[in-house]
N, CA, C, O and the ligand as a Tripos MOL2 file, in Angstrom:
@<TRIPOS>MOLECULE
protein
  301   299    76     0     0
PROTEIN
NO_CHARGES

@<TRIPOS>ATOM
      1 N          15.9610   -8.2070    2.0710 N.3       1 MET1
      2 CA         14.6740   -8.2510    2.8370 C.3       1 MET1
      3 C          14.0210   -9.6430    2.7470 C.2       1 MET1
      4 O          13.8050  -10.1870    1.6640 O.2       1 MET1
      5 N          13.7190  -10.1880    3.9270 N.am      2 VAL2
      6 CA         13.0470  -11.4940    3.8780 C.3       2 VAL2
      7 C          11.5940  -11.3840    4.5030 C.2       2 VAL2
      8 O          11.2590  -10.4340    5.2100 O.2       2 VAL2
      9 N          10.7960  -12.4010    4.1890 N.am      3 CYS3
     10 CA          9.3900  -12.3450    4.5540 C.3       3 CYS3
     11 C           9.2020  -12.3930    6.0730 C.2       3 CYS3
     12 O           9.8120  -13.2210    6.7510 O.2       3 CYS3
     13 N           8.3450  -11.4920    6.6130 N.am      4 ILE4
     14 CA          8.1400  -11.4830    8.0930 C.3       4 ILE4
     15 C           7.3210  -12.7100    8.5070 C.2       4 ILE4
     16 O           7.2980  -13.0070    9.7020 O.2       4 ILE4
     17 N           6.6640  -13.4270    7.6370 N.am      5 LYS5
     18 CA          5.8540  -14.5020    7.9760 C.3       5 LYS5
     19 C           6.5680  -15.8510    7.9150 C.2       5 LYS5
     20 O           6.5370  -16.6350    8.8640 O.2       5 LYS5
     21 N           7.2040  -16.0970    6.7870 N.am      6 CYS6
     22 CA          7.8690  -17.3910    6.6890 C.3       6 CYS6
     23 C           9.3390  -17.3430    6.4770 C.2       6 CYS6
     24 O           9.9320  -18.4160    6.3620 O.2       6 CYS6
     25 N          10.0260  -16.1750    6.4080 N.am      7 GLY7
     26 CA         11.3900  -15.9980    6.3120 C.3       7 GLY7
     27 C          12.0260  -16.2960    4.9310 C.2       7 GLY7
     28 O          13.2460  -16.3360    4.7750 O.2       7 GLY7
     29 N          11.1690  -16.4940    3.9830 N.am      8 ALA8
     30 CA         11.7280  -16.7640    2.5610 C.3       8 ALA8
     31 C          12.1210  -15.4490    1.8900 C.2       8 ALA8
     32 O          11.7790  -14.3780    2.3910 O.2       8 ALA8
     33 N          12.7940  -15.5100    0.8300 N.am      9 ASN9
     34 CA         13.1960  -14.3610    0.1470 C.3       9 ASN9
     35 C          12.0250  -13.5220   -0.4430 C.2       9 ASN9
     36 O          10.9730  -14.0740   -0.7660 O.2       9 ASN9
     37 N          12.2120  -12.2270   -0.5760 N.am     10 THR10
     38 CA         11.1560  -11.3950   -1.1460 C.3      10 THR10
     39 C          11.7180  -10.8130   -2.4680 C.2      10 THR10
     40 O          12.9250  -10.7700   -2.7030 O.2      10 THR10
     41 N          10.7920  -10.3840   -3.2840 N.am     11 LYS11
     42 CA         11.1500   -9.8160   -4.5800 C.3      11 LYS11
     43 C          10.5050   -8.4340   -4.6270 C.2      11 LYS11
     44 O           9.3870   -8.2150   -4.1600 O.2      11 LYS11
     45 N          11.2440   -7.5440   -5.1990 N.am     12 LYS12
     46 CA         10.6940   -6.1610   -5.3350 C.3      12 LYS12
     47 C           9.6760   -6.0930   -6.3730 C.2      12 LYS12
     48 O           9.8200   -6.7460   -7.4070 O.2      12 LYS12
     49 N           8.6210   -5.3280   -6.1720 N.am     13 GLY13
     50 CA          7.5720   -5.2240   -7.0990 C.3      13 GLY13
     51 C           6.6270   -4.1200   -6.7270 C.2      13 GLY13
     52 O           6.9370   -3.2380   -5.9260 O.2      13 GLY13
     53 N           5.3680   -4.1980   -7.3820 N.am     14 TYR14
     54 CA          4.3960   -3.2190   -7.1030 C.3      14 TYR14
     55 C           3.0820   -3.9270   -6.7170 C.2      14 TYR14
     56 O           2.8060   -5.0410   -7.1620 O.2      14 TYR14
     57 N           2.2910   -3.2560   -5.8860 N.am     15 THR15
     58 CA          0.9820   -3.8520   -5.5450 C.3      15 THR15
     59 C          -0.0280   -2.7250   -5.4510 C.2      15 THR15
     60 O           0.3120   -1.5440   -5.5130 O.2      15 THR15
     61 N          -1.3250   -3.1420   -5.2960 N.am     16 THR16
     62 CA         -2.3710   -2.2320   -5.1220 C.3      16 THR16
     63 C          -2.8300   -2.3340   -3.6740 C.2      16 THR16
     64 O          -3.2330   -3.3970   -3.2010 O.2      16 THR16
     65 N          -2.7570   -1.2090   -2.9890 N.am     17 SER17
     66 CA         -3.1610   -1.2360   -1.5800 C.3      17 SER17
     67 C          -4.6190   -0.7630   -1.4310 C.2      17 SER17
     68 O          -4.9950    0.2870   -1.9530 O.2      17 SER17
     69 N          -5.3860   -1.5140   -0.7490 N.am     18 VAL18
     70 CA         -6.8070   -1.2080   -0.5640 C.3      18 VAL18
     71 C          -7.0610   -1.0020    0.9370 C.2      18 VAL18
     72 O          -6.8520   -1.9130    1.7380 O.2      18 VAL18
     73 N          -7.5080    0.1910    1.3040 N.am     19 THR19
     74 CA         -7.7670    0.5250    2.7310 C.3      19 THR19
     75 C          -9.2180    0.9140    2.9410 C.2      19 THR19
     76 O          -9.7250    1.8340    2.2990 O.2      19 THR19
     77 N          -9.8870    0.2020    3.8480 N.am     20 ASP20
     78 CA        -11.2420    0.5440    4.1350 C.3      20 ASP20
     79 C         -11.2200    1.6140    5.2880 C.2      20 ASP20
     80 O         -10.8160    1.3200    6.4130 O.2      20 ASP20
     81 N         -11.6550    2.8180    4.9700 N.am     21 LEU21
     82 CA        -11.6820    3.8760    5.9810 C.3      21 LEU21
     83 C         -13.0480    4.0790    6.5500 C.2      21 LEU21
     84 O         -13.3470    5.1500    7.0780 O.2      21 LEU21
     85 N         -13.9020    3.0640    6.4560 N.am     22 GLY22
     86 CA        -15.1800    3.0840    7.0430 C.3      22 GLY22
     87 C         -16.2570    3.6810    6.0760 C.2      22 GLY22
     88 O         -17.1040    2.9870    5.5120 O.2      22 GLY22
     89 N         -16.1380    5.0570    5.9380 N.am     23 ASN23
     90 CA        -17.0960    5.6740    4.9830 C.3      23 ASN23
     91 C         -16.5020    5.7690    3.5090 C.2      23 ASN23
     92 O         -17.1330    6.2810    2.5840 O.2      23 ASN23
     93 N         -15.3150    5.2650    3.3880 N.am     24 CYS24
     94 CA        -14.6690    5.4430    2.1460 C.3      24 CYS24
     95 C         -13.6470    4.2910    1.8960 C.2      24 CYS24
     96 O         -12.9580    3.8140    2.7980 O.2      24 CYS24
     97 N         -13.6080    3.9050    0.6620 N.am     25 LEU25
     98 CA        -12.6260    2.8370    0.2590 C.3      25 LEU25
     99 C         -11.5240    3.5120   -0.5220 C.2      25 LEU25
    100 O         -11.7630    4.1120   -1.5700 O.2      25 LEU25
    101 N         -10.2760    3.4050    0.0150 N.am     26 LEU26
    102 CA         -9.2290    3.9920   -0.6690 C.3      26 LEU26
    103 C          -8.3570    2.9590   -1.4050 C.2      26 LEU26
    104 O          -7.9050    1.9860   -0.8020 O.2      26 LEU26
    105 N          -8.1330    3.1650   -2.6590 N.am     27 ILE27
    106 CA         -7.3080    2.2430   -3.4810 C.3      27 ILE27
    107 C          -6.0910    2.9700   -3.9440 C.2      27 ILE27
    108 O          -6.2260    3.9760   -4.6400 O.2      27 ILE27
    109 N          -4.9730    2.5520   -3.6210 N.am     28 VAL28
    110 CA         -3.6400    3.2200   -4.1200 C.3      28 VAL28
    111 C          -3.0060    2.1760   -5.0070 C.2      28 VAL28
    112 O          -2.7570    1.0380   -4.6100 O.2      28 VAL28
    113 N          -2.7640    2.5990   -6.1830 N.am     29 ARG29
    114 CA         -2.2070    1.7710   -7.1660 C.3      29 ARG29
    115 C          -0.6720    2.0330   -7.2880 C.2      29 ARG29
    116 O          -0.1480    3.1000   -6.9690 O.2      29 ARG29
    117 N           0.0090    0.9210   -7.7950 N.am     30 ASN30
    118 CA          1.4390    1.0110   -8.0500 C.3      30 ASN30
    119 C           2.2760    1.3830   -6.8740 C.2      30 ASN30
    120 O           3.2120    2.1800   -6.9370 O.2      30 ASN30
    121 N           1.8690    0.7340   -5.7480 N.am     31 VAL31
    122 CA          2.6640    1.0060   -4.4730 C.3      31 VAL31
    123 C           3.8890    0.0070   -4.4520 C.2      31 VAL31
    124 O           3.7580   -1.2160   -4.4970 O.2      31 VAL31
    125 N           5.1230    0.6890   -4.3740 N.am     32 PRO32
    126 CA          6.2390   -0.2070   -4.3070 C.3      32 PRO32
    127 C           6.3320   -1.0670   -3.0930 C.2      32 PRO32
    128 O           6.0610   -0.6030   -1.9860 O.2      32 PRO32
    129 N           6.7050   -2.3040   -3.2590 N.am     33 CYS33
    130 CA          6.6170   -3.2080   -2.0540 C.3      33 CYS33
    131 C           7.5680   -4.4410   -2.3890 C.2      33 CYS33
    132 O           8.0580   -4.6350   -3.5010 O.2      33 CYS33
    133 N           7.7470   -5.1990   -1.3350 N.am     34 TYR34
    134 CA          8.4620   -6.5470   -1.5240 C.3      34 TYR34
    135 C           7.4350   -7.5790   -1.3690 C.2      34 TYR34
    136 O           6.6030   -7.5250   -0.4630 O.2      34 TYR34
    137 N           7.4810   -8.5420   -2.2580 N.am     35 LYS35
    138 CA          6.5040   -9.6520   -2.2050 C.3      35 LYS35
    139 C           7.2080  -10.9530   -1.9850 C.2      35 LYS35
    140 O           8.1540  -11.2720   -2.7050 O.2      35 LYS35
    141 N           6.7700  -11.7290   -0.9950 N.am     36 CYS36
    142 CA          7.3680  -13.0420   -0.6570 C.3      36 CYS36
    143 C           7.2270  -13.9840   -1.8270 C.2      36 CYS36
    144 O           6.1580  -14.1060   -2.4240 O.2      36 CYS36
    145 N           8.3260  -14.6520   -2.1480 N.am     37 THR37
    146 CA          8.2510  -15.6720   -3.3660 C.3      37 THR37
    147 C           7.5460  -16.9570   -2.8210 C.2      37 THR37
    148 O           7.1620  -17.7820   -3.6500 O.2      37 THR37
    149 N           7.3580  -17.1750   -1.5630 N.am     38 GLU38
    150 CA          6.7330  -18.3780   -1.0540 C.3      38 GLU38
    151 C           5.2780  -18.1480   -0.7690 C.2      38 GLU38
    152 O           4.4350  -18.8300   -1.3520 O.2      38 GLU38
    153 N           4.9380  -17.2250    0.0940 N.am     39 CYS39
    154 CA          3.5560  -17.0840    0.6080 C.3      39 CYS39
    155 C           2.8170  -15.8410    0.0900 C.2      39 CYS39
    156 O           1.6580  -15.6280    0.4460 O.2      39 CYS39
    157 N           3.4900  -14.9920   -0.7730 N.am     40 ASN40
    158 CA          2.9280  -13.7870   -1.2980 C.3      40 ASN40
    159 C           2.5860  -12.7300   -0.2900 C.2      40 ASN40
    160 O           1.7320  -11.8810   -0.5410 O.2      40 ASN40
    161 N           3.2590  -12.7700    0.8810 N.am     41 GLU41
    162 CA          3.0580  -11.7540    1.8610 C.3      41 GLU41
    163 C           3.6460  -10.4770    1.2680 C.2      41 GLU41
    164 O           4.6980  -10.4880    0.6300 O.2      41 GLU41
    165 N           2.9350   -9.3810    1.4990 N.am     42 ILE42
    166 CA          3.4040   -8.0600    1.0220 C.3      42 ILE42
    167 C           4.0670   -7.3440    2.1300 C.2      42 ILE42
    168 O           3.5110   -7.2500    3.2240 O.2      42 ILE42
    169 N           5.2880   -6.8090    1.8870 N.am     43 ILE43
    170 CA          6.0020   -6.0170    2.8690 C.3      43 ILE43
    171 C           6.3070   -4.7030    2.2670 C.2      43 ILE43
    172 O           6.8120   -4.5750    1.1520 O.2      43 ILE43
    173 N           5.9500   -3.6440    3.1220 N.am     44 TYR44
    174 CA          6.2450   -2.2630    2.7260 C.3      44 TYR44
    175 C           7.4290   -1.7140    3.5000 C.2      44 TYR44
    176 O           7.6090   -2.0390    4.6730 O.2      44 TYR44
    177 N           8.2130   -0.9120    2.8740 N.am     45 THR45
    178 CA          9.3160   -0.3080    3.6450 C.3      45 THR45
    179 C           8.7490    0.9370    4.4720 C.2      45 THR45
    180 O           7.6560    1.4320    4.1980 O.2      45 THR45
    181 N           9.5000    1.3720    5.4230 N.am     46 GLY46
    182 CA          9.0290    2.5080    6.2980 C.3      46 GLY46
    183 C           8.6300    3.7690    5.4830 C.2      46 GLY46
    184 O           7.6210    4.4140    5.7690 O.2      46 GLY46
    185 N           9.4340    4.0850    4.4880 N.am     47 ASP47
    186 CA          9.0800    5.1960    3.6600 C.3      47 ASP47
    187 C           7.6950    5.0970    3.0280 C.2      47 ASP47
    188 O           6.9420    6.0700    2.9730 O.2      47 ASP47
    189 N           7.3720    3.8500    2.5350 N.am     48 VAL48
    190 CA          6.1920    3.5940    1.8250 C.3      48 VAL48
    191 C           5.0470    3.6980    2.8270 C.2      48 VAL48
    192 O           4.0150    4.3000    2.5290 O.2      48 VAL48
    193 N           5.2110    3.1560    3.9310 N.am     49 ILE49
    194 CA          4.1780    3.1150    5.0660 C.3      49 ILE49
    195 C           3.8530    4.6690    5.4180 C.2      49 ILE49
    196 O           2.6980    5.0550    5.5980 O.2      49 ILE49
    197 N           4.8500    5.4200    5.4880 N.am     50 GLN50
    198 CA          4.6200    6.8860    5.8730 C.3      50 GLN50
    199 C           3.8170    7.5340    4.7490 C.2      50 GLN50
    200 O           2.8200    8.2120    4.9930 O.2      50 GLN50
    201 N           4.2570    7.3180    3.5380 N.am     51 ARG51
    202 CA          3.5960    7.8610    2.4070 C.3      51 ARG51
    203 C           2.1300    7.4740    2.2500 C.2      51 ARG51
    204 O           1.2690    8.3030    1.9560 O.2      51 ARG51
    205 N           1.8820    6.1840    2.4580 N.am     52 LEU52
    206 CA          0.5560    5.6470    2.4890 C.3      52 LEU52
    207 C          -0.3200    6.3580    3.5700 C.2      52 LEU52
    208 O          -1.4880    6.6680    3.3340 O.2      52 LEU52
    209 N           0.2550    6.5890    4.6940 N.am     53 GLU53
    210 CA         -0.4910    7.2580    5.7360 C.3      53 GLU53
    211 C          -0.8910    8.6420    5.4050 C.2      53 GLU53
    212 O          -1.9940    9.0930    5.7140 O.2      53 GLU53
    213 N           0.1090    9.3800    4.7070 N.am     54 GLN54
    214 CA         -0.3190   10.7120    4.2020 C.3      54 GLN54
    215 C          -1.4040   10.6090    3.1770 C.2      54 GLN54
    216 O          -2.3520   11.3920    3.2280 O.2      54 GLN54
    217 N          -1.3250    9.7100    2.2690 N.am     55 ILE55
    218 CA         -2.3910    9.5240    1.2670 C.3      55 ILE55
    219 C          -3.6520    9.2760    1.9530 C.2      55 ILE55
    220 O          -4.6530    9.8750    1.5570 O.2      55 ILE55
    221 N          -3.7300    8.4400    2.9650 N.am     56 ILE56
    222 CA         -4.9560    8.1140    3.7120 C.3      56 ILE56
    223 C          -5.5390    9.3440    4.3760 C.2      56 ILE56
    224 O          -6.7480    9.5730    4.3320 O.2      56 ILE56
    225 N          -4.6800   10.1270    4.9880 N.am     57 GLU57
    226 CA         -5.0850   11.4050    5.6300 C.3      57 GLU57
    227 C          -5.8100   12.2810    4.6010 C.2      57 GLU57
    228 O          -6.9030   12.7830    4.8610 O.2      57 GLU57
    229 N          -5.2160   12.4480    3.4870 N.am     58 GLN58
    230 CA         -5.7980   13.2760    2.3650 C.3      58 GLN58
    231 C          -7.1000   12.7140    1.9230 C.2      58 GLN58
    232 O          -8.0500   13.4680    1.7100 O.2      58 GLN58
    233 N          -7.1970   11.3770    1.7710 N.am     59 ALA59
    234 CA         -8.4140   10.8180    1.2460 C.3      59 ALA59
    235 C          -9.5570   11.0190    2.1930 C.2      59 ALA59
    236 O         -10.7080   11.1940    1.7930 O.2      59 ALA59
    237 N          -9.1990   10.9880    3.5170 N.am     60 LYS60
    238 CA        -10.3020   11.1960    4.5350 C.3      60 LYS60
    239 C         -10.9520   12.5330    4.4000 C.2      60 LYS60
    240 O         -12.1330   12.6850    4.7110 O.2      60 LYS60
    241 N         -10.1770   13.5500    3.9220 N.am     61 GLN61
    242 CA        -10.6770   14.9310    3.7900 C.3      61 GLN61
    243 C         -11.7120   14.9820    2.6440 C.2      61 GLN61
    244 O         -12.7310   15.6690    2.7200 O.2      61 GLN61
    245 N         -11.4000   14.2310    1.5970 N.am     62 PHE62
    246 CA        -12.2290   14.2080    0.3950 C.3      62 PHE62
    247 C         -13.5530   13.4590    0.6670 C.2      62 PHE62
    248 O         -14.5850   13.8360    0.1120 O.2      62 PHE62
    249 N         -13.5430   12.4120    1.5050 N.am     63 SER63
    250 CA        -14.6450   11.5700    1.8150 C.3      63 SER63
    251 C         -15.5050   11.1340    0.6330 C.2      63 SER63
    252 O         -16.7330   11.1010    0.7150 O.2      63 SER63
    253 N         -14.8750   10.8200   -0.4000 N.am     64 GLN64
    254 CA        -15.6050   10.1440   -1.4950 C.3      64 GLN64
    255 C         -15.8120    8.7070   -1.1490 C.2      64 GLN64
    256 O         -15.0740    8.1240   -0.3540 O.2      64 GLN64
    257 N         -16.8280    8.1370   -1.7540 N.am     65 GLU65
    258 CA        -17.1230    6.7330   -1.4800 C.3      65 GLU65
    259 C         -15.9420    5.7820   -1.8250 C.2      65 GLU65
    260 O         -15.5770    4.8820   -1.0690 O.2      65 GLU65
    261 N         -15.3830    6.0530   -3.0120 N.am     66 ILE66
    262 CA        -14.2800    5.3030   -3.4510 C.3      66 ILE66
    263 C         -13.1850    6.2870   -4.0350 C.2      66 ILE66
    264 O         -13.4440    7.0620   -4.9560 O.2      66 ILE66
    265 N         -12.0260    6.2040   -3.4740 N.am     67 SER67
    266 CA        -10.8730    7.0250   -4.0650 C.3      67 SER67
    267 C          -9.9000    6.1060   -4.6410 C.2      67 SER67
    268 O          -9.5070    5.1280   -4.0060 O.2      67 SER67
    269 N          -9.4740    6.3920   -5.8770 N.am     68 ILE68
    270 CA         -8.3680    5.7000   -6.5270 C.3      68 ILE68
    271 C          -7.2400    6.5980   -6.8120 C.2      68 ILE68
    272 O          -7.3770    7.5580   -7.5700 O.2      68 ILE68
    273 N          -6.1110    6.3140   -6.2190 N.am     69 VAL69
    274 CA         -4.9350    7.1810   -6.2460 C.3      69 VAL69
    275 C          -3.8200    6.4300   -6.7890 C.2      69 VAL69
    276 O          -3.6690    5.2550   -6.4540 O.2      69 VAL69
    277 N          -2.9880    7.0250   -7.6340 N.am     70 ASN70
    278 CA         -1.8480    6.4580   -8.1600 C.3      70 ASN70
    279 C          -0.6850    6.8360   -7.1610 C.2      70 ASN70
    280 O          -0.4440    8.0190   -6.9220 O.2      70 ASN70
    281 N          -0.0380    5.9070   -6.6380 N.am     71 TYR71
    282 CA          1.0660    6.1030   -5.5900 C.3      71 TYR71
    283 C           1.9920    7.2120   -6.0330 C.2      71 TYR71
    284 O           2.1950    8.1950   -5.3210 O.2      71 TYR71
    285 N           2.5660    7.0380   -7.2510 N.am     72 SER72
    286 CA          3.5820    7.9570   -7.7110 C.3      72 SER72
    287 C           3.1280    9.3990   -8.0640 C.2      72 SER72
    288 O           3.9190   10.3410   -8.1090 O.2      72 SER72
    289 N           1.8340    9.5010   -8.3030 N.am     73 SER73
    290 CA          1.2860   10.8740   -8.7660 C.3      73 SER73
    291 C           0.5250   11.5540   -7.5640 C.2      73 SER73
    292 O           0.1120   12.7090   -7.6710 O.2      73 SER73
    293 N           0.3570   10.8450   -6.4680 N.am     74 ALA74
    294 CA         -0.3750   11.4640   -5.3550 C.3      74 ALA74
    295 C           0.4540   12.5750   -4.7530 C.2      74 ALA74
    296 O           1.6520   12.3990   -4.5310 O.2      74 ALA74
    297 N          -0.1750   13.7530   -4.4740 N.am     75 ALA75
    298 CA          0.4880   14.9220   -4.0210 C.3      75 ALA75
    299 C           0.9640   14.6970   -2.5930 C.2      75 ALA75
    300 O           1.5700   15.5870   -1.9970 O.2      75 ALA75
    301 ZN          6.4850  -15.5850    3.1630 Zn       76 ZN76
@<TRIPOS>BOND
     1     1     2 1
     2     2     3 1
     3     3     4 2
     4     3     5 am
     5     5     6 1
     6     6     7 1
     7     7     8 2
     8     7     9 am
     9     9    10 1
    10    10    11 1
    11    11    12 2
    12    11    13 am
    13    13    14 1
    14    14    15 1
    15    15    16 2
    16    15    17 am
    17    17    18 1
    18    18    19 1
    19    19    20 2
    20    19    21 am
    21    21    22 1
    22    22    23 1
    23    23    24 2
    24    23    25 am
    25    25    26 1
    26    26    27 1
    27    27    28 2
    28    27    29 am
    29    29    30 1
    30    30    31 1
    31    31    32 2
    32    31    33 am
    33    33    34 1
    34    34    35 1
    35    35    36 2
    36    35    37 am
    37    37    38 1
    38    38    39 1
    39    39    40 2
    40    39    41 am
    41    41    42 1
    42    42    43 1
    43    43    44 2
    44    43    45 am
    45    45    46 1
    46    46    47 1
    47    47    48 2
    48    47    49 am
    49    49    50 1
    50    50    51 1
    51    51    52 2
    52    51    53 am
    53    53    54 1
    54    54    55 1
    55    55    56 2
    56    55    57 am
    57    57    58 1
    58    58    59 1
    59    59    60 2
    60    59    61 am
    61    61    62 1
    62    62    63 1
    63    63    64 2
    64    63    65 am
    65    65    66 1
    66    66    67 1
    67    67    68 2
    68    67    69 am
    69    69    70 1
    70    70    71 1
    71    71    72 2
    72    71    73 am
    73    73    74 1
    74    74    75 1
    75    75    76 2
    76    75    77 am
    77    77    78 1
    78    78    79 1
    79    79    80 2
    80    79    81 am
    81    81    82 1
    82    82    83 1
    83    83    84 2
    84    83    85 am
    85    85    86 1
    86    86    87 1
    87    87    88 2
    88    87    89 am
    89    89    90 1
    90    90    91 1
    91    91    92 2
    92    91    93 am
    93    93    94 1
    94    94    95 1
    95    95    96 2
    96    95    97 am
    97    97    98 1
    98    98    99 1
    99    99   100 2
   100    99   101 am
   101   101   102 1
   102   102   103 1
   103   103   104 2
   104   103   105 am
   105   105   106 1
   106   106   107 1
   107   107   108 2
   108   107   109 am
   109   109   110 1
   110   110   111 1
   111   111   112 2
   112   111   113 am
   113   113   114 1
   114   114   115 1
   115   115   116 2
   116   115   117 am
   117   117   118 1
   118   118   119 1
   119   119   120 2
   120   119   121 am
   121   121   122 1
   122   122   123 1
   123   123   124 2
   124   123   125 am
   125   125   126 1
   126   126   127 1
   127   127   128 2
   128   127   129 am
   129   129   130 1
   130   130   131 1
   131   131   132 2
   132   131   133 am
   133   133   134 1
   134   134   135 1
   135   135   136 2
   136   135   137 am
   137   137   138 1
   138   138   139 1
   139   139   140 2
   140   139   141 am
   141   141   142 1
   142   142   143 1
   143   143   144 2
   144   143   145 am
   145   145   146 1
   146   146   147 1
   147   147   148 2
   148   147   149 am
   149   149   150 1
   150   150   151 1
   151   151   152 2
   152   151   153 am
   153   153   154 1
   154   154   155 1
   155   155   156 2
   156   155   157 am
   157   157   158 1
   158   158   159 1
   159   159   160 2
   160   159   161 am
   161   161   162 1
   162   162   163 1
   163   163   164 2
   164   163   165 am
   165   165   166 1
   166   166   167 1
   167   167   168 2
   168   167   169 am
   169   169   170 1
   170   170   171 1
   171   171   172 2
   172   171   173 am
   173   173   174 1
   174   174   175 1
   175   175   176 2
   176   175   177 am
   177   177   178 1
   178   178   179 1
   179   179   180 2
   180   179   181 am
   181   181   182 1
   182   182   183 1
   183   183   184 2
   184   183   185 am
   185   185   186 1
   186   186   187 1
   187   187   188 2
   188   187   189 am
   189   189   190 1
   190   190   191 1
   191   191   192 2
   192   191   193 am
   193   193   194 1
   194   194   195 1
   195   195   196 2
   196   195   197 am
   197   197   198 1
   198   198   199 1
   199   199   200 2
   200   199   201 am
   201   201   202 1
   202   202   203 1
   203   203   204 2
   204   203   205 am
   205   205   206 1
   206   206   207 1
   207   207   208 2
   208   207   209 am
   209   209   210 1
   210   210   211 1
   211   211   212 2
   212   211   213 am
   213   213   214 1
   214   214   215 1
   215   215   216 2
   216   215   217 am
   217   217   218 1
   218   218   219 1
   219   219   220 2
   220   219   221 am
   221   221   222 1
   222   222   223 1
   223   223   224 2
   224   223   225 am
   225   225   226 1
   226   226   227 1
   227   227   228 2
   228   227   229 am
   229   229   230 1
   230   230   231 1
   231   231   232 2
   232   231   233 am
   233   233   234 1
   234   234   235 1
   235   235   236 2
   236   235   237 am
   237   237   238 1
   238   238   239 1
   239   239   240 2
   240   239   241 am
   241   241   242 1
   242   242   243 1
   243   243   244 2
   244   243   245 am
   245   245   246 1
   246   246   247 1
   247   247   248 2
   248   247   249 am
   249   249   250 1
   250   250   251 1
   251   251   252 2
   252   251   253 am
   253   253   254 1
   254   254   255 1
   255   255   256 2
   256   255   257 am
   257   257   258 1
   258   258   259 1
   259   259   260 2
   260   259   261 am
   261   261   262 1
   262   262   263 1
   263   263   264 2
   264   263   265 am
   265   265   266 1
   266   266   267 1
   267   267   268 2
   268   267   269 am
   269   269   270 1
   270   270   271 1
   271   271   272 2
   272   271   273 am
   273   273   274 1
   274   274   275 1
   275   275   276 2
   276   275   277 am
   277   277   278 1
   278   278   279 1
   279   279   280 2
   280   279   281 am
   281   281   282 1
   282   282   283 1
   283   283   284 2
   284   283   285 am
   285   285   286 1
   286   286   287 1
   287   287   288 2
   288   287   289 am
   289   289   290 1
   290   290   291 1
   291   291   292 2
   292   291   293 am
   293   293   294 1
   294   294   295 1
   295   295   296 2
   296   295   297 am
   297   297   298 1
   298   298   299 1
   299   299   300 2
@<TRIPOS>SUBSTRUCTURE
     1 MET1         2 RESIDUE 1 A MET
     2 VAL2         6 RESIDUE 1 A VAL
     3 CYS3        10 RESIDUE 1 A CYS
     4 ILE4        14 RESIDUE 1 A ILE
     5 LYS5        18 RESIDUE 1 A LYS
     6 CYS6        22 RESIDUE 1 A CYS
     7 GLY7        26 RESIDUE 1 A GLY
     8 ALA8        30 RESIDUE 1 A ALA
     9 ASN9        34 RESIDUE 1 A ASN
    10 THR10       38 RESIDUE 1 A THR
    11 LYS11       42 RESIDUE 1 A LYS
    12 LYS12       46 RESIDUE 1 A LYS
    13 GLY13       50 RESIDUE 1 A GLY
    14 TYR14       54 RESIDUE 1 A TYR
    15 THR15       58 RESIDUE 1 A THR
    16 THR16       62 RESIDUE 1 A THR
    17 SER17       66 RESIDUE 1 A SER
    18 VAL18       70 RESIDUE 1 A VAL
    19 THR19       74 RESIDUE 1 A THR
    20 ASP20       78 RESIDUE 1 A ASP
    21 LEU21       82 RESIDUE 1 A LEU
    22 GLY22       86 RESIDUE 1 A GLY
    23 ASN23       90 RESIDUE 1 A ASN
    24 CYS24       94 RESIDUE 1 A CYS
    25 LEU25       98 RESIDUE 1 A LEU
    26 LEU26      102 RESIDUE 1 A LEU
    27 ILE27      106 RESIDUE 1 A ILE
    28 VAL28      110 RESIDUE 1 A VAL
    29 ARG29      114 RESIDUE 1 A ARG
    30 ASN30      118 RESIDUE 1 A ASN
    31 VAL31      122 RESIDUE 1 A VAL
    32 PRO32      126 RESIDUE 1 A PRO
    33 CYS33      130 RESIDUE 1 A CYS
    34 TYR34      134 RESIDUE 1 A TYR
    35 LYS35      138 RESIDUE 1 A LYS
    36 CYS36      142 RESIDUE 1 A CYS
    37 THR37      146 RESIDUE 1 A THR
    38 GLU38      150 RESIDUE 1 A GLU
    39 CYS39      154 RESIDUE 1 A CYS
    40 ASN40      158 RESIDUE 1 A ASN
    41 GLU41      162 RESIDUE 1 A GLU
    42 ILE42      166 RESIDUE 1 A ILE
    43 ILE43      170 RESIDUE 1 A ILE
    44 TYR44      174 RESIDUE 1 A TYR
    45 THR45      178 RESIDUE 1 A THR
    46 GLY46      182 RESIDUE 1 A GLY
    47 ASP47      186 RESIDUE 1 A ASP
    48 VAL48      190 RESIDUE 1 A VAL
    49 ILE49      194 RESIDUE 1 A ILE
    50 GLN50      198 RESIDUE 1 A GLN
    51 ARG51      202 RESIDUE 1 A ARG
    52 LEU52      206 RESIDUE 1 A LEU
    53 GLU53      210 RESIDUE 1 A GLU
    54 GLN54      214 RESIDUE 1 A GLN
    55 ILE55      218 RESIDUE 1 A ILE
    56 ILE56      222 RESIDUE 1 A ILE
    57 GLU57      226 RESIDUE 1 A GLU
    58 GLN58      230 RESIDUE 1 A GLN
    59 ALA59      234 RESIDUE 1 A ALA
    60 LYS60      238 RESIDUE 1 A LYS
    61 GLN61      242 RESIDUE 1 A GLN
    62 PHE62      246 RESIDUE 1 A PHE
    63 SER63      250 RESIDUE 1 A SER
    64 GLN64      254 RESIDUE 1 A GLN
    65 GLU65      258 RESIDUE 1 A GLU
    66 ILE66      262 RESIDUE 1 A ILE
    67 SER67      266 RESIDUE 1 A SER
    68 ILE68      270 RESIDUE 1 A ILE
    69 VAL69      274 RESIDUE 1 A VAL
    70 ASN70      278 RESIDUE 1 A ASN
    71 TYR71      282 RESIDUE 1 A TYR
    72 SER72      286 RESIDUE 1 A SER
    73 SER73      290 RESIDUE 1 A SER
    74 ALA74      294 RESIDUE 1 A ALA
    75 ALA75      298 RESIDUE 1 A ALA
    76 ZN76       301 GROUP 0 **** ****
């Protein structure tokens, strides 16, 4: 996997995804990702993007001001 921005190599790791849903801030911790070794761009695989979308849909229903979810333990 190479960086979509600069083409450098990426390293597997974990990141915290923060999504502003307007009325709610969703924080997902320990999201698996690839991180560029040059510019720190974060790249998610298709699986992870789908999963994040599911988590976002669920968070919208709770409509708390701030939701903090652990990626691996989210239902
Ligand atoms: Zn890069």
